[in-house]
C-alpha positions as CSV (number, residue, x, y, z in Angstrom):
1,M,-36.0,46.1,34.0
2,D,-38.5,45.1,35.6
3,I,-40.0,46.3,38.8
4,R,-40.0,42.6,40.2
5,R,-37.1,41.6,39.8
6,R,-35.4,45.4,40.8
7,L,-37.0,43.9,44.4
8,A,-35.9,40.7,44.2
9,Y,-32.0,42.4,43.7
10,A,-32.4,44.9,46.1
11,L,-33.5,42.3,48.3
12,L,-30.3,40.2,47.2
13,I,-27.7,42.7,47.4
14,V,-29.4,43.7,51.5
15,L,-28.9,40.2,52.3
16,V,-25.1,40.3,50.7
17,F,-23.9,43.1,52.0
18,T,-25.0,42.3,55.7
19,A,-23.5,38.5,55.6
20,V,-20.4,40.6,55.0
21,A,-20.5,43.4,57.1
22,V,-21.6,39.9,60.0
23,A,-18.0,38.7,58.8
24,G,-16.0,41.7,59.1
25,Y,-17.5,42.4,62.7
26,R,-16.4,39.2,63.9
27,F,-12.7,39.1,62.2
28,L,-11.5,42.8,62.7
29,G,-13.7,42.5,66.2
30,D,-12.9,41.0,69.6
31,P,-11.9,37.5,69.8
32,D,-15.6,37.3,71.5
33,V,-17.9,39.2,69.5
34,T,-20.5,36.8,69.1
35,L,-22.4,36.4,65.7
36,L,-25.6,37.7,67.8
37,Q,-23.9,41.1,68.5
38,A,-22.5,41.0,64.4
39,L,-25.7,40.6,63.1
40,Y,-27.1,43.1,65.6
41,M,-24.0,45.5,64.7
42,A,-25.1,45.4,60.7
43,V,-28.9,45.4,61.2
44,I,-28.3,49.1,62.9
45,T,-25.9,50.5,61.1
46,L,-27.4,49.3,57.6
47,A,-30.9,51.0,59.0
48,G,-28.5,54.0,60.9
49,V,-31.4,53.7,63.7
50,G,-28.6,55.4,65.9
51,Y,-28.0,52.9,68.7
52,G,-24.8,52.8,70.9
53,E,-22.2,50.6,69.1
54,I,-22.1,47.2,71.0
55,I,-18.9,46.3,69.4
56,D,-16.3,49.1,70.3
57,T,-14.4,49.9,67.1
58,S,-12.1,52.5,69.0
59,H,-9.4,50.3,70.0
60,T,-9.1,49.3,66.1
61,P,-8.4,51.5,63.3
62,A,-9.0,48.7,60.9
63,L,-12.4,47.6,62.6
64,R,-13.1,51.7,62.3
65,V,-12.6,51.7,58.9
66,F,-14.5,48.9,57.8
67,N,-17.3,50.5,60.3
68,M,-17.4,53.8,58.2
69,F,-17.4,51.3,54.7
70,V,-20.5,50.0,56.5
71,V,-22.2,53.5,57.1
72,L,-21.5,55.0,53.5
73,V,-22.3,51.6,51.5
74,G,-25.3,50.6,53.9
75,V,-27.4,53.8,53.4
76,T,-26.7,53.8,50.0
77,I,-28.3,50.5,49.4
78,T,-30.6,51.2,51.9
79,V,-32.0,54.6,50.0
80,Y,-31.8,52.6,46.9
81,M,-34.5,50.0,49.0
82,F,-36.4,52.2,50.0
83,S,-36.8,53.6,46.6
84,V,-37.7,50.1,44.9
85,V,-40.0,49.8,47.5
86,T,-41.8,52.7,46.6
87,A,-42.3,51.8,42.6
88,F,-43.5,48.7,43.6
89,L,-45.9,49.8,45.6
90,V,-46.9,53.1,43.6
91,E,-47.0,51.3,40.3
92,G,-49.3,48.5,41.8
93,E,-47.4,45.4,41.7
94,I,-49.1,44.6,45.2
95,T,-52.5,44.9,44.1
96,N,-51.4,43.1,40.6
97,I,-50.5,40.6,43.0
98,F,-54.0,39.8,44.4
99,W,-55.8,40.2,41.1
100,R,-53.4,37.8,39.9
101,R,-54.2,35.5,42.3
102,K,-58.5,36.4,42.1
103,M,-57.7,35.8,38.4
104,L,-56.2,31.7,38.9
105,K,-59.1,31.2,41.0
106,R,-61.3,32.0,38.1
107,I,-60.0,29.9,35.7
108,Q,-60.1,27.0,38.3
109,A,-63.2,27.1,38.2
110,L,-64.0,27.2,34.9
111,K,-64.9,24.2,32.6
112,H,-65.2,23.6,28.6
113,H,-63.6,26.8,27.8
114,F,-60.8,27.4,25.2
115,I,-56.7,27.7,25.3
116,V,-55.3,30.4,23.1
117,C,-51.2,30.1,23.6
118,G,-49.6,32.6,22.5
119,L,-50.9,36.2,21.5
120,G,-48.8,37.1,18.7
121,D,-50.3,37.9,14.8
122,T,-52.2,34.3,14.7
123,G,-53.6,34.3,18.2
124,R,-54.8,37.7,18.7
125,F,-57.7,37.0,15.8
126,A,-58.2,33.4,17.6
127,V,-59.2,35.4,20.5
128,E,-61.1,38.1,19.2
129,E,-63.7,35.3,17.5
130,L,-64.0,33.4,20.5
131,Q,-64.4,37.1,22.8
132,K,-67.1,38.1,19.7
133,T,-68.9,34.1,19.9
134,G,-69.0,35.0,23.7
135,T,-66.7,31.4,24.4
136,P,-65.0,30.9,27.4
137,Y,-61.1,31.4,26.7
138,V,-58.1,31.4,28.8
139,V,-55.0,33.0,26.9
140,V,-51.1,31.6,27.7
141,E,-48.6,34.1,26.7
142,H,-44.7,34.7,28.1
143,T,-44.9,38.5,28.7
144,E,-47.8,40.6,29.7
145,D,-47.1,42.9,26.6
146,N,-49.1,41.1,23.8
147,I,-52.1,41.1,26.1
148,K,-51.4,45.2,26.8
149,K,-51.5,46.0,23.1
150,L,-55.1,43.8,23.1
151,Q,-56.4,45.8,25.9
152,E,-55.6,48.7,24.7
153,H,-56.9,47.8,21.6
154,D,-59.7,47.5,22.7
155,Q,-61.7,47.5,26.0
156,A,-63.8,43.8,25.9
157,F,-60.8,42.4,26.4
158,K,-59.8,44.6,29.9
159,E,-61.0,41.4,31.9
160,I,-59.4,38.8,29.7
161,L,-58.1,36.0,31.7
162,S,-54.7,35.3,30.9
163,V,-51.5,32.9,32.5
164,I,-47.6,34.2,32.4
165,G,-45.6,31.7,31.5
166,D,-44.1,29.3,28.8
167,A,-47.2,27.4,26.7
168,T,-44.8,24.1,26.4
169,D,-44.2,24.0,31.3
170,E,-46.8,21.4,31.2
171,T,-47.5,23.7,34.4
172,T,-48.4,26.2,32.5
173,L,-50.6,24.4,30.7
174,D,-52.0,23.4,34.6
175,Q,-52.9,27.1,35.6
176,A,-54.7,27.1,32.4
177,G,-57.3,24.6,33.4
178,I,-56.0,22.0,30.5
179,E,-58.2,19.2,32.5
180,H,-61.4,20.6,32.2
181,A,-60.6,22.5,28.6
182,K,-62.7,21.7,25.4
183,G,-60.0,23.0,23.4
184,L,-56.7,24.4,22.6
185,I,-55.3,26.6,20.2
186,A,-51.4,26.5,19.8
187,S,-50.6,29.1,18.4
188,L,-46.6,30.0,18.9
189,A,-44.3,31.3,16.0
190,S,-42.1,28.0,16.2
191,D,-43.6,24.8,15.5
192,K,-41.1,22.8,17.5
193,D,-43.2,24.2,20.8
194,N,-46.9,23.7,19.4
195,L,-45.7,20.3,18.7
196,V,-44.3,20.1,22.4
197,I,-47.5,21.9,23.5
198,T,-49.5,19.4,21.7
199,V,-47.7,16.4,23.6
200,V,-48.1,17.7,26.4
201,A,-51.8,18.7,26.4
202,R,-52.3,15.5,24.7
203,Q,-51.4,13.5,28.1
204,K,-53.1,16.2,30.6
205,N,-56.3,15.5,28.9
206,P,-56.7,13.0,26.2
207,H,-60.8,15.3,25.2
208,V,-59.5,18.0,23.9
209,R,-59.6,19.1,20.8
210,I,-56.0,20.6,19.7
211,I,-55.9,22.9,16.8
212,A,-52.4,23.8,15.8
213,R,-49.8,26.3,14.3
214,C,-48.0,24.9,11.3
215,T,-45.9,27.1,9.7
216,E,-44.0,24.6,7.6
217,Q,-46.0,21.8,5.8
218,R,-43.3,19.2,7.2
219,F,-45.0,19.8,10.7
220,A,-48.0,18.9,9.9
221,E,-48.4,15.3,10.3
222,R,-46.3,15.5,12.9
223,L,-48.7,17.4,14.9
224,V,-51.2,15.1,14.3
225,K,-49.1,12.4,15.6
226,A,-48.3,13.8,18.5
227,G,-52.1,14.8,19.0
228,A,-53.1,17.5,17.3
229,N,-57.0,17.2,15.9
230,S,-56.5,19.6,13.1
231,T,-53.3,22.2,12.0
232,V,-54.0,25.8,10.1
233,S,-51.2,26.5,7.7
234,P,-51.1,30.8,8.2
235,N,-49.5,30.8,4.6
236,R,-52.0,28.5,3.2
237,I,-55.2,30.2,4.3
238,G,-53.4,33.0,2.7
239,G,-53.3,31.7,-0.3
240,M,-56.2,30.3,-0.7
241,R,-57.8,33.7,0.3
242,M,-56.1,35.4,-2.4
243,A,-57.1,32.9,-5.5
244,S,-60.8,33.4,-3.9
245,E,-60.7,37.4,-3.1
246,A,-59.4,36.8,-7.1
247,L,-62.1,33.8,-8.8
248,R,-65.3,35.2,-6.0
249,P,-64.8,38.7,-5.1
250,H,-68.7,39.1,-3.8
251,V,-68.6,35.6,-1.6
252,V,-65.4,36.6,0.1
253,G,-66.6,40.7,0.2
254,F,-69.8,38.9,2.2
255,L,-68.1,36.4,4.0
256,D,-66.0,39.5,5.1
257,I,-69.6,41.8,6.3
258,M,-70.7,38.3,8.7
259,L,-67.5,38.6,10.0
260,K,-66.7,42.1,10.5
261,E,-70.8,43.1,11.6
262,H,-70.6,45.0,15.2
263,G,-75.0,45.6,15.2
264,R,-75.1,42.1,15.1
265,T,-72.9,38.9,15.0
266,L,-73.8,36.3,11.9
267,R,-72.1,33.0,11.9
268,I,-71.7,29.8,10.3
269,E,-72.3,27.2,13.5
270,E,-72.9,23.7,14.3
271,I,-75.5,22.4,16.4
272,D,-74.9,19.2,18.0
273,I,-77.5,16.8,19.4
274,P,-76.8,14.1,21.6
275,S,-78.6,11.7,23.6
276,N,-81.4,13.2,24.8
277,S,-82.4,15.9,22.5
278,P,-85.3,16.4,22.3
279,W,-84.9,17.0,18.8
280,I,-84.8,13.3,18.2
281,G,-87.0,11.9,15.7
282,S,-88.1,15.5,14.5
283,T,-87.6,16.3,10.3
284,L,-85.9,19.5,10.1
285,Q,-89.2,21.0,8.8
286,H,-90.8,20.2,12.0
287,M,-87.8,21.8,13.6
288,D,-88.4,24.7,11.6
289,L,-84.9,26.4,12.8
290,R,-85.7,29.5,10.0
291,H,-88.8,30.7,11.9
292,K,-87.8,29.7,15.3
293,F,-85.1,30.7,15.7
294,N,-84.1,32.7,12.2
295,L,-81.4,30.3,11.4
296,L,-80.5,29.0,8.1
297,P,-79.9,24.7,7.2
298,L,-76.3,24.5,5.6
299,A,-75.5,21.1,6.1
300,V,-75.7,17.8,8.4
301,K,-73.5,15.7,9.5
302,Q,-74.9,12.2,9.5
303,G,-74.4,9.1,12.0
304,D,-71.4,8.1,9.2
305,G,-69.3,11.3,9.1
306,S,-71.0,12.2,5.9
307,F,-72.2,15.5,5.1
308,L,-75.3,16.5,3.2
309,P,-75.4,19.5,1.7
310,N,-78.0,21.9,1.4
311,P,-80.3,19.2,3.5
312,P,-84.3,18.7,2.3
313,D,-87.1,19.7,4.9
314,H,-88.5,16.1,5.2
315,H,-84.7,14.9,6.7
316,L,-84.6,12.8,10.3
317,V,-82.7,14.3,12.6
318,T,-80.8,11.4,14.9
319,A,-78.7,11.4,17.5
320,G,-74.8,12.2,16.9
321,T,-75.9,14.2,14.1
322,V,-74.9,17.8,13.4
323,I,-76.8,20.7,11.7
324,I,-74.6,23.1,10.0
325,V,-76.7,26.6,10.1
326,M,-75.9,30.4,10.0
327,G,-77.4,32.9,11.7
328,D,-76.7,34.8,14.8
329,V,-74.5,34.1,17.9
330,A,-77.7,35.5,20.1
331,E,-80.2,33.0,18.8
332,L,-77.8,30.1,17.9
333,K,-77.2,29.3,21.7
334,R,-81.1,29.4,22.0
335,A,-81.3,26.4,19.4
336,R,-78.3,24.5,21.3
337,H,-80.3,25.5,24.5
338,A,-83.5,23.8,23.4
339,A,-81.3,21.0,21.6
340,S,-80.2,19.8,24.6
341,G,-83.3,19.6,25.9
342,A,-82.0,22.2,29.0
343,G,-85.3,24.9,27.7
344,M,-87.9,21.6,28.6
345,L,-86.3,20.7,31.9
346,A,-86.1,24.4,32.9
347,A,-90.0,24.4,32.1
348,A,-91.4,20.9,33.7
349,T,-89.5,22.7,37.1
C-alpha cells in the first residue's frame, strides 16, 4: 500500500477510535460528564501520558472495562501511527511533497512547451526524442511507476518535469500548462481516452498542436473532428517500417544511424520564416545554409501549402516559408535564431 494512503488510513483510524472513546465515556460515565472531559480522557488514554483520570471509573465496572479496552486498543493504534509516520519521514515523502510543489512552479513558468500524456510504450519514445532535441516538455502520467522506470533506464531523465494524475481531467492538463503549450501528444493505450484528451485540450487551447495515438483506424476521423491536428497509428507505422526494411534496407539503416547516433543529434527538421525575418527576400544560395550552419536543404513549404522538393539555389524565401533541412540539432538552433532576427537584434543592442 502507498505510504501516503497508509498515513491517511492511520489518521482516520485515530479519529474514529477517538470518537468511539468519547461516546463511550459520556454514555457509561456520570450524567454530568461533559464533552470536553470525555475528549480529554480519550486523548490522555490514547497518548498514554499517565495523567490522572478526570472521569472516575472505580464505581462503574462497565466503564472500567471500557477504559481497559480503550487503553489496549489505543496503545496498538498509537504504535501503528508512529510506525507509519516514521516510514513517511524515512522514505522522504515530506521531501517529495516539497519537491513536487517546486516542480509545479517550474511547469507553470514554461511557455511553448510540449505535453506528453501517457508514458507507455509509445509515449516513452516520444519523450526520448524530445529529450534528445532539447525540447521543453511535461509528462502527464497516472502513476509514478513508468516515470521511475524511465529514470532508471537513463539518468538524462532524472529532472523530468511530470504531473501525476488523470490526463483526461482538465485540472491535470491545467497543471501541465496546457494554456501555454505549443503541442500535446496523446499517447494513452485507449483511443477513447485520447479522444477525451483531444477535446479537453482543444477547448483549453485553440492554438495547441495535438498529435493523437490511434490504434483503431475508425477512431482517426473522430480524433481529427474532435480537434487533433494529426493521428498516428503504431500498427500502420510498424507495417510501413517492415515494408521499408524489405524494400530499402540501406535507407532504413541510414535513418536508424541518424536517430541512434550518440556523438551528435542528426535530424530532419524545419525552419519557419517569420514575417520579421532578415532572410525574407533572400535566395537559398545567398543564405548558404550548407556552409554557415552545415544544414542540407531538402524541401521548401511554400505559402500556398505546397512542397518543393530539392529546391534550387535561386529559390526566393518569403514570409511564412518553411525550409525542411537535415543536420545537427545544435546547428539547427543557430539557424532558427538567425532566421528569427534575434541574432541581429542582439548585435544591435
